[in-house]
N, C-alpha and C positions, 0 to 999 in steps of 0.2 A: 467520497468522504461526506458523512452526514453533518459534520460540525467543524467549527474552528476556521482558521485562516484558509484552509484548503477545501472548504465546503464545496461540493459539486464536482470535485476532481475524482477521477477513477483512482482506486488504490494503487495500482501499479505505476501511476504517474506521480505519486507523491515523492518529494525529495527524499533520497536515502537518509540524509541527516535528520529529517523529521521522524522517519520510521525508527532510526537508531535512538532518538530521544525517547520514544515510547518504549523501546526495548529496555532502556535503563530505568525509566519511571514506572513502567507497567502498562501493558496494552489494555484496552477496554475489555470488559467481560463479554463472553458470548461469541457469536459468529463474527461480528466486526473485528474483535481482537484476533481471532484465529486467522481471518483473512489478511489482516494487517501483518501478522507474523509471516504468513505465506508470502505476501508481497515482498517483505524484507528479505526473506530467504532467496527469493527469485532474483531480486536486485543484487545481492551479494554474489550469487552464482552466475550473474550475467545472463539470466534467462528471460528478462523482461520483453525481449523481442519475440518470444514465443507467444505471448499474450496479445501483443499489439495488433496482429492481423485479425484477431478474434473480436476486437472491439467494433461496435457498429459505427459506420461512417455517419458523420453529422452533416 
C-alpha cells in the first residue's frame, strides 16, 4: 500500500474492513484501485492463502 495507515503493507494483507471501506467510498483510480478490488474479492472468497506463498520472504 503506497499511502495511509497501512503504507508499506502488501495489498492482500490489508484488513478486510479497510478494503470494505474503500468499496463503499470508492477505490483509487487506476491499477492500485483494481488491485485493491481484486484483494477484496480474494479475501471475501477466502483465497488469500493462494497469494501468501508467492510473496517474497523477508
